[in-house]
N, C-alpha and C positions, 0 to 999 in steps of 0.2 A: 200718312196723309200727303197729298200732293197739292202744291199751289201752282196755278197756271195763269199765264198772261195770254190773252187772246186778242189778236187783231182780227176783228170780225168782218172787216170788209176791205177789199182792195179791188177797186174797179179795174185795175191794171191786169187782174187775173181774168181776162176775157174768155179764156178757154174753160174756166170753171163752170161745171154744169149747175152749180148752186146759184149762180148769178143769172137771173132771168134775162132773156134777150130783150124784152121790152125796156128793162132798166138800162141795158147797154145802149139801146137806141136813144132813150130819153136823155141820158147823161152824155152821150156821144155828140149831141147837138147843142149842149149847154155851152153858152159863150159869155163874153164879157157883159153884154147887155142883160142877159138873164141874171148874172151874178149881181150886177148893180141894182137890179129891180127887187132883189130879195129884201124882205123885212125880217131882220134877225130875231125879233120877238116871236115870229111865227114858225121858226124852224124847230122841229122836234124829231126825236128818234125813239124807236120802240124796239126792244130786244125781247124775244121769246126764247127761253132757255129751258130745256127739258130737265126734269128732276134726275138726280139729286143736286145738280149744279145750282149755285146761287151766285149772283153778281156781287161784287164789292162796289156798291153804287157810287161811293165817293171817289172812285178811281175810273170814271167813265168820261170820255170826251169825244168831241167831234173834231176830226182833223181834216184839213183842206190843203191839198198839195196843188200848187199853182206853178205851171211851166210858163216861162217867158223866154225871150231870146237871150237872156242873161243866165238862164239855168232854172232849176226848180227850187222852190222854197215850200216848206210845210209849216202850217200854222195850226195850233191846237186851241180848242175852245172848250173849257170845262162844261159839263152838263149837270143840271140839277134834276133830281128825281121828282116827277109829278105824281106818279102812282105806281104801285106794285100790286099786281093781281095774281092770285094763285088760281090756276085752271086745273081742276081735278082730272085724273085719268078717267078714260071711258072705254067701255067694251064696244067693239064694232063687229060687223059680220066677218071680216077677214082677219083682223088682228087688233089687239088693244092699242089705244092711243095713250102714251104715257102722260103723266101730269107735267105741267109747265108752270113757270112763273113768267109773267109778262111785265116788263119794266117800261115806263114811258118817261122820257126826259125832255127838257127844254134847255136852251142855252142859259147858263148862269148869267147873273146881272153884269158882272165884269166882262164876260165873253160877248155879250150883246154890244157893249161899248167898243171892245176890241174889233169885233166883226165890222161895225160901222166905220171905224177908223180904216180898216183894211179896204173897205169899199171905196172910201174917199181917196185912198192912195192909188188904188187900181184904176180909178176913173181916168187917170193921166198916163196909164201904161197900156201895153197891148198883150195881155195874157193869151197864151195859145191853148191851154188846156187846164181843166179843173177836175181834180179827183177827190171825192169825199170818202172819208173813212170813219168808222165808229170804232173806238178802242175801248175795251172793257177788261177788267180783271175778274177772274172767277176765283171764288174762295177755295178753301181746302176741300179736296175730294177724297173719298176712300180709294185705297190702292187698287181695288177691284174695278174702278172706272177707267176705261181706256179711251173712250170717245165721249164727246159732248155734241148734242144736236141743237142747233140754234137757227133762228130767223132774225134778220135785222131789217128794219123798215125805216125809211126816212120820209119826212114831210117838209117841203121847203116853203109852203105857203098854206094859209088857212083855207084858201080857195081850192086846194088840191087834197087828194086823199094820200095816205101813206103808200109808198111804192117800195117793193122789196129790193134791198141791196144784196142780201143773201137769203135763200129760202131753203129751209130744212137742210142746212149744211152740216155734215158730220165732220167734226174736227177731232183729229187724233190728239190724245193727251200723252205727252212724254214727260217722264219724271225729270 
């Protein structure tokens, strides 16, 4: 069995075909005012992971890398599981669609407080760039599995829909 740690998003990988151009445009214009206007209780993430992979839900977090004129700092915010939905496989005209498990997360209570504190701190600074990352651990996989396909979605406000950070990304699994 293999145990794998996946970092399922890095906006810095702008050349990755799994990161939709609309997402790059949306987050490319994200600035300090956008960050300060966020309500941390409304932030959520959704991960869709093809079978047989399963997330270790207690080891999933939202990371935020902030670049300032003093350098870059990464903050991590633990996520709590809201729901876990199994989506069965289906047959289609061209090829079968494998089964998936969809996980929906929100910021943990402590993470909400820490996020608000960070917003207060950054109100008096001049951040240059914000990069969101969702980190997740995948449980043990059979040795025969060499790749995992996943989609990662983020929602920054209840007034918005989820937008894809990664879409149907095939990640190589190395022992």
